C-alpha positions as CSV (number, residue, x, y, z in Angstrom):
1,M,-2.1,-18.1,-5.0
2,N,-3.1,-15.5,-2.5
3,N,-6.4,-13.7,-2.2
4,C,-6.8,-10.1,-3.4
5,K,-6.3,-7.7,-0.5
6,I,-9.1,-5.4,-1.8
7,C,-12.0,-7.8,-2.5
8,G,-10.9,-11.1,-0.9
9,G,-11.3,-13.0,-4.2
10,E,-8.7,-15.2,-5.9
11,T,-5.6,-13.9,-7.6
12,N,-4.3,-15.1,-10.9
13,S,-0.7,-14.4,-11.8
14,Y,0.8,-10.9,-11.4
15,K,0.3,-7.5,-13.0
16,C,2.1,-4.1,-12.8
17,D,-0.1,-1.4,-11.4
18,M,1.7,1.2,-13.5
19,C,2.2,-0.2,-17.0
20,G,-0.1,-3.2,-17.0
21,E,2.5,-5.7,-18.0
22,E,1.5,-9.2,-16.8
23,S,3.8,-12.0,-15.5
24,I,3.1,-15.6,-14.3
25,T,5.6,-15.1,-11.4
26,H,6.5,-12.1,-9.3
27,D,9.2,-10.1,-11.1
28,E,11.4,-8.3,-8.6
29,N,13.4,-6.8,-11.4
30,H,10.4,-5.4,-13.3
31,G,11.1,-2.1,-15.1
32,C,8.7,-0.1,-13.0
33,G,10.1,-1.6,-9.8
34,G,9.4,-4.9,-8.2
35,E,6.9,-3.4,-5.7
36,H,4.6,-2.6,-8.7
37,C,4.5,-6.2,-9.8
38,M,1.6,-7.4,-7.7
39,P,-1.0,-10.1,-7.6
40,K,-3.7,-9.8,-10.3
41,C,-7.3,-10.1,-9.1
42,A,-9.0,-12.9,-11.0
43,G,-12.4,-11.2,-10.8
44,C,-11.6,-7.9,-12.6
45,N,-8.1,-8.8,-14.0
46,E,-6.6,-5.6,-12.5
47,A,-3.5,-5.3,-10.3
48,E,-4.5,-5.9,-6.7
49,I,-4.3,-2.2,-5.7
50,K,-6.5,-1.2,-8.7
51,C,-9.2,-3.9,-7.9
52,T,-12.6,-2.8,-9.1
53,C,-14.7,-5.7,-7.7
54,T,-16.0,-3.9,-4.7
């Protein structure tokens, strides 16, 4: 997996930043749009853009 772009910590699966739906893999066809299905920060369990670790 990648590292969170906000805090630099590990990511764990994917999460939609709008509806909160989680997915093991990136879902380009997610209902809110593929761009909203982003890596989930393992530290705070939030979508990468909503990371609260810092």
